[in-house]
C-alpha positions as CSV (number, residue, x, y, z in Angstrom):
1,M,-3.3,-6.5,19.7
2,A,-3.1,-2.9,18.8
3,G,-4.8,-0.3,21.2
4,P,-7.4,2.2,20.2
5,S,-5.3,4.8,19.2
6,H,-2.5,5.3,16.7
7,H,0.4,5.1,19.2
8,G,3.0,3.1,18.3
9,I,2.9,3.3,14.5
10,N,5.5,5.0,12.4
11,A,5.8,8.6,13.7
12,R,6.5,10.1,10.5
13,A,3.5,8.3,9.2
14,A,1.4,9.6,11.8
15,E,2.0,12.9,11.6
16,G,2.1,12.8,7.6
17,F,-1.4,11.5,7.7
18,A,-2.6,14.0,10.7
19,D,-5.0,15.9,7.9
20,S,-6.9,12.7,7.4
21,A,-9.7,14.2,5.3
22,N,-7.5,16.0,3.3
23,Y,-5.4,13.2,2.4
24,D,-8.6,11.3,1.4
25,R,-9.9,13.8,-0.6
26,H,-6.9,14.3,-2.9
27,R,-5.0,10.5,-3.0
28,P,-5.9,8.6,-6.1
29,G,-8.4,5.6,-6.3
30,Y,-7.8,2.6,-8.2
31,T,-9.6,1.5,-11.5
32,P,-12.3,-1.3,-11.8
33,T,-9.6,-3.3,-13.8
34,V,-6.9,-3.2,-10.9
35,V,-9.7,-4.1,-8.3
36,E,-10.4,-7.3,-10.7
37,Q,-7.0,-8.1,-11.2
38,V,-6.5,-8.1,-7.2
39,L,-9.6,-10.0,-6.7
40,Q,-8.6,-12.5,-9.2
41,Q,-4.9,-13.2,-8.0
42,C,-6.6,-13.7,-4.2
43,R,-9.0,-16.3,-5.8
44,V,-12.0,-14.4,-4.4
45,S,-13.5,-12.8,-7.6
46,G,-17.0,-14.1,-7.7
47,R,-16.8,-15.7,-4.6
48,K,-19.8,-14.9,-2.6
49,H,-19.0,-13.7,0.8
50,A,-15.6,-14.4,1.0
51,K,-13.8,-12.6,3.9
52,I,-11.2,-10.0,3.2
53,L,-8.9,-8.1,5.3
54,D,-8.1,-4.8,4.0
55,L,-5.0,-4.0,6.2
56,A,-4.0,-0.3,6.9
57,A,-7.1,0.5,5.4
58,G,-6.8,4.3,5.8
59,G,-10.0,6.1,4.9
60,G,-11.4,3.2,2.8
61,K,-10.8,4.4,-0.6
62,F,-10.0,0.4,-1.7
63,T,-12.7,-0.6,1.0
64,E,-15.4,1.2,-0.9
65,L,-14.7,-0.4,-3.9
66,L,-14.7,-3.8,-2.1
67,A,-17.9,-3.1,-0.4
68,R,-19.5,-2.1,-4.0
69,R,-18.7,-5.4,-5.6
70,P,-21.5,-7.9,-6.1
71,E,-19.9,-10.8,-4.2
72,G,-21.1,-9.2,-0.8
73,F,-17.7,-9.6,0.7
74,E,-17.2,-9.6,4.3
75,I,-14.7,-7.0,5.0
76,V,-12.6,-6.4,8.1
77,A,-10.7,-2.9,7.7
78,V,-7.8,-2.8,10.1
79,E,-6.3,0.9,10.7
80,P,-4.0,2.1,13.4
81,H,-4.6,5.8,12.7
82,D,-7.4,7.5,14.6
83,G,-8.1,10.0,12.1
84,M,-7.9,7.8,9.3
85,R,-10.2,5.3,10.8
86,E,-12.9,8.2,11.8
87,V,-13.0,9.1,7.9
88,L,-13.8,5.5,7.2
89,E,-16.2,4.9,9.8
90,R,-18.3,8.0,8.9
91,K,-18.5,6.3,5.2
92,G,-21.0,3.7,6.7
93,L,-20.0,1.2,4.3
94,A,-22.2,-1.9,4.1
95,G,-20.8,-5.1,4.9
96,V,-17.4,-3.5,6.3
97,S,-16.6,-3.9,10.0
98,V,-13.8,-1.4,10.9
99,K,-11.1,-2.2,13.7
100,A,-8.4,-0.5,15.4
101,G,-5.0,-2.6,14.9
102,R,-1.4,-2.7,13.5
103,A,0.1,-5.1,11.0
104,D,2.0,-6.6,13.9
105,G,-1.0,-7.0,16.0
106,I,-4.1,-7.8,13.8
107,P,-7.3,-8.1,16.1
108,L,-8.4,-11.2,14.3
109,E,-8.4,-15.1,14.8
110,D,-6.2,-17.5,13.3
111,E,-6.7,-18.5,9.8
112,S,-9.8,-16.2,9.6
113,V,-9.7,-14.7,6.3
114,D,-9.4,-15.4,2.7
115,A,-7.4,-12.5,1.5
116,V,-5.3,-9.9,2.8
117,V,-5.3,-6.8,0.6
118,V,-2.8,-3.6,1.7
119,A,-3.5,-0.6,-0.3
120,Q,-4.5,2.6,1.5
121,Y,-4.7,5.0,-1.4
122,S,-1.2,4.5,-2.5
123,Q,1.4,4.0,-0.3
124,A,1.2,1.5,2.8
125,F,3.1,-1.9,3.2
126,H,6.6,-0.1,3.0
127,W,5.7,1.4,6.5
128,F,5.4,-2.1,8.0
129,A,7.5,-4.4,5.7
130,T,9.0,-6.4,8.7
131,P,9.2,-9.9,9.6
132,P,6.7,-9.6,12.8
133,A,4.2,-8.2,10.3
134,L,4.4,-10.8,7.8
135,K,4.4,-13.5,10.5
136,E,1.1,-11.8,11.6
137,I,-0.6,-11.6,8.3
138,H,0.6,-15.2,7.6
139,R,-1.2,-16.1,11.1
140,V,-4.6,-14.8,10.0
141,L,-4.8,-15.9,6.5
142,R,-6.3,-19.5,5.8
143,P,-4.2,-22.0,4.1
144,H,-3.2,-21.0,0.6
145,G,-4.6,-17.7,1.3
146,T,-3.2,-14.6,-0.7
147,L,-1.6,-11.4,0.3
148,A,-2.1,-8.5,-2.3
149,L,-0.1,-5.3,-2.1
150,L,-1.0,-2.2,-4.1
151,W,0.5,1.0,-4.9
152,N,-0.7,4.0,-6.7
153,T,3.0,5.7,-7.9
154,E,3.0,8.8,-9.6
155,D,6.1,9.4,-11.9
156,Y,7.4,12.2,-9.5
157,N,7.4,9.7,-6.8
158,A,8.6,6.5,-8.5
159,P,11.8,4.9,-8.4
160,R,14.7,6.4,-10.5
161,T,14.6,3.5,-12.8
162,Y,11.1,4.0,-14.0
163,P,11.1,6.7,-17.4
164,A,9.5,9.8,-16.2
165,S,6.5,10.4,-19.0
166,T,7.2,14.2,-19.1
167,P,10.1,16.5,-18.6
168,W,8.4,18.5,-15.6
169,E,7.6,15.1,-13.9
170,S,11.5,14.3,-14.2
171,T,12.2,17.4,-12.4
172,M,9.7,16.9,-9.6
173,R,10.9,13.3,-9.2
174,E,14.5,14.6,-8.7
175,L,13.1,17.0,-6.2
176,T,11.1,14.3,-4.3
177,W,14.5,12.4,-4.1
178,T,15.9,15.1,-2.2
179,F,13.7,14.7,0.8
180,Q,15.7,12.1,2.5
181,D,14.2,11.4,6.2
182,D,15.6,8.0,6.7
183,E,12.2,6.2,6.1
184,A,11.8,3.7,3.5
185,R,9.4,4.4,0.8
186,F,8.1,2.4,-2.1
187,R,10.3,4.3,-4.3
188,H,13.4,2.9,-2.6
189,Q,12.1,-0.8,-3.0
190,E,13.1,-1.7,0.2
191,W,10.2,-3.3,1.0
192,K,10.7,-6.4,-1.1
193,K,13.8,-7.6,1.2
194,V,11.3,-8.8,3.9
195,F,10.3,-11.4,1.3
196,E,13.7,-12.1,0.0
197,D,15.2,-12.4,3.3
198,Q,12.8,-15.5,3.4
199,S,15.1,-17.7,1.0
200,R,18.7,-16.0,2.1
201,S,19.1,-18.7,4.8
202,S,19.5,-22.4,4.0
203,P,16.6,-24.6,3.2
204,W,17.6,-26.4,6.4
205,S,17.7,-23.4,8.5
206,L,14.2,-22.0,7.2
207,L,12.7,-25.2,8.5
208,V,14.1,-24.8,11.8
209,A,13.4,-21.3,12.2
210,G,9.8,-21.6,10.5
211,E,10.5,-18.6,8.6
212,Q,9.2,-19.1,5.2
213,Y,5.7,-17.5,5.5
214,F,4.9,-16.7,1.7
215,A,5.8,-18.2,-1.6
216,L,8.3,-16.9,-4.1
217,P,8.6,-15.5,-6.8
218,L,6.0,-12.5,-5.9
219,G,3.4,-12.1,-8.8
220,E,3.5,-8.5,-10.0
221,W,1.4,-6.8,-12.4
222,E,1.1,-2.9,-13.4
223,E,-1.2,-0.6,-14.9
224,S,-0.4,3.2,-16.4
225,F,-2.9,6.0,-15.4
226,E,-3.3,9.4,-16.5
227,V,-5.4,12.2,-14.7
228,W,-5.8,15.9,-15.8
229,L,-5.5,18.5,-13.1
230,G,-4.9,22.1,-12.3
231,R,-1.9,23.2,-11.1
232,E,-2.9,23.8,-7.8
233,G,-4.5,20.4,-7.9
234,V,-1.3,18.7,-8.7
235,W,0.4,20.6,-5.6
236,E,-2.3,19.4,-3.3
237,R,-1.9,15.8,-4.3
238,Y,2.1,16.0,-4.3
239,A,1.9,17.7,-0.6
240,T,0.0,14.5,0.5
241,I,3.5,12.8,0.4
242,S,4.4,12.5,4.0
243,S,7.7,13.7,3.5
244,I,6.2,16.9,2.3
245,A,3.0,17.0,4.5
246,V,5.5,17.3,7.6
247,Q,7.5,19.8,6.2
248,G,8.1,23.5,8.2
249,A,6.4,26.5,6.6
250,G,9.6,27.9,5.1
251,E,10.8,24.6,3.5
252,R,7.2,23.9,2.3
253,E,6.9,27.3,0.7
254,Q,10.3,26.4,-1.0
255,T,8.8,23.2,-2.4
256,Y,6.0,24.8,-3.8
257,K,7.7,27.3,-5.3
258,T,10.0,24.7,-7.2
259,V,6.9,22.5,-8.1
260,M,5.4,25.7,-9.7
261,E,8.4,26.7,-11.5
262,A,8.2,22.8,-13.1
263,L,4.8,22.9,-13.7
264,N,5.0,26.3,-15.6
265,G,7.9,25.4,-17.7
266,P,7.7,25.9,-21.6
267,Q,7.3,21.9,-22.1
268,V,4.3,21.4,-20.1
269,E,1.3,20.5,-22.2
270,V,-2.1,21.8,-20.9
271,N,-5.8,21.3,-21.9
272,E,-8.4,23.8,-22.9
273,K,-9.3,24.0,-18.8
274,G,-5.5,24.7,-18.1
275,E,-5.0,21.3,-16.5
276,V,-1.9,19.2,-16.6
277,A,-1.7,15.4,-17.4
278,L,-0.6,13.6,-14.5
279,H,1.1,10.4,-15.1
280,G,1.6,7.1,-13.0
281,R,1.6,3.6,-12.5
282,T,-0.3,1.3,-10.4
283,F,1.4,-1.7,-9.3
284,V,0.0,-4.8,-7.8
285,V,2.1,-7.6,-6.1
286,W,0.9,-10.7,-4.7
287,T,2.0,-14.0,-2.9
288,S,0.4,-17.1,-1.3
289,K,0.6,-18.3,2.2
290,I,2.7,-21.3,2.5
291,P,0.6,-23.5,5.2
292,E,2.2,-24.7,8.2
293,D,2.1,-28.2,7.0
294,G,3.1,-27.4,3.8
295,R,6.7,-25.7,4.2
296,E,8.6,-28.9,4.2
297,S,7.2,-30.3,1.0
298,L,7.5,-27.3,-0.7
299,L,11.0,-27.1,0.2
300,G,11.6,-30.4,-1.0
301,V,13.5,-31.7,2.3
302,E,12.8,-33.6,5.2
303,T,12.9,-32.7,8.9
304,P,15.6,-35.2,10.5
305,E,14.4,-37.3,13.6
306,S,15.6,-36.0,16.7
């Protein structure tokens, strides 16, 4: 089980989330459509008092949305970072229990929740997309429970294969991709490997090793979003990306200059308030737990007698 502090989480994440209140203020939330999509895929929409684990809950932006729902969910918000957890606790959300914990050490009993959601503003699962975390999530989910993953990804922080909505967002994306710190980000798409690697062994070895925790293929859904912000507001949001939040003064000043040059380019459209349209997508991914007694039948093979 995780201890009462954020020690042991990814150091880059811990440093990037140091200004927790600022992160909570500037990171985007989720639309009612996204929330409903998640709850439907988790089979808890309209289900009174279902128990949901909000894993890596951060300051609780998604937790808030769950707490407002009419179902009266029993919500457990688990977050390893002290500052983030304090932001969440100060909100005093009804029906929410806040706990310290990590994805590979969840402070809950076996098969105790109906669904696990990983959202934390915009980016979370890629920080702990590992077999131990997947095994631990599988442990706390009830049979056939669902794991749902969410990302709010602005065009400037998206994979290169996704088309940018405007030239300035394309320029900022190229800037984002210059920040190489050897950490996996959503834009790298490395997080998918932890699921794909489940099926790279033969069905026979999967049974022996017990590695098949979640069903494939993953379910996927997305929704585009647009928000109008002043140029400084765009910068404040951009600066919450952890690889920028940890920059030294000189490097950060140069990053700011590059961002402002992009935002003041001739092709940037502004409204009557002088605000710029920022574009992105919300991605929802889900998969169901394979129960312990269902792995063999799902794979269609039998274990030999010893």
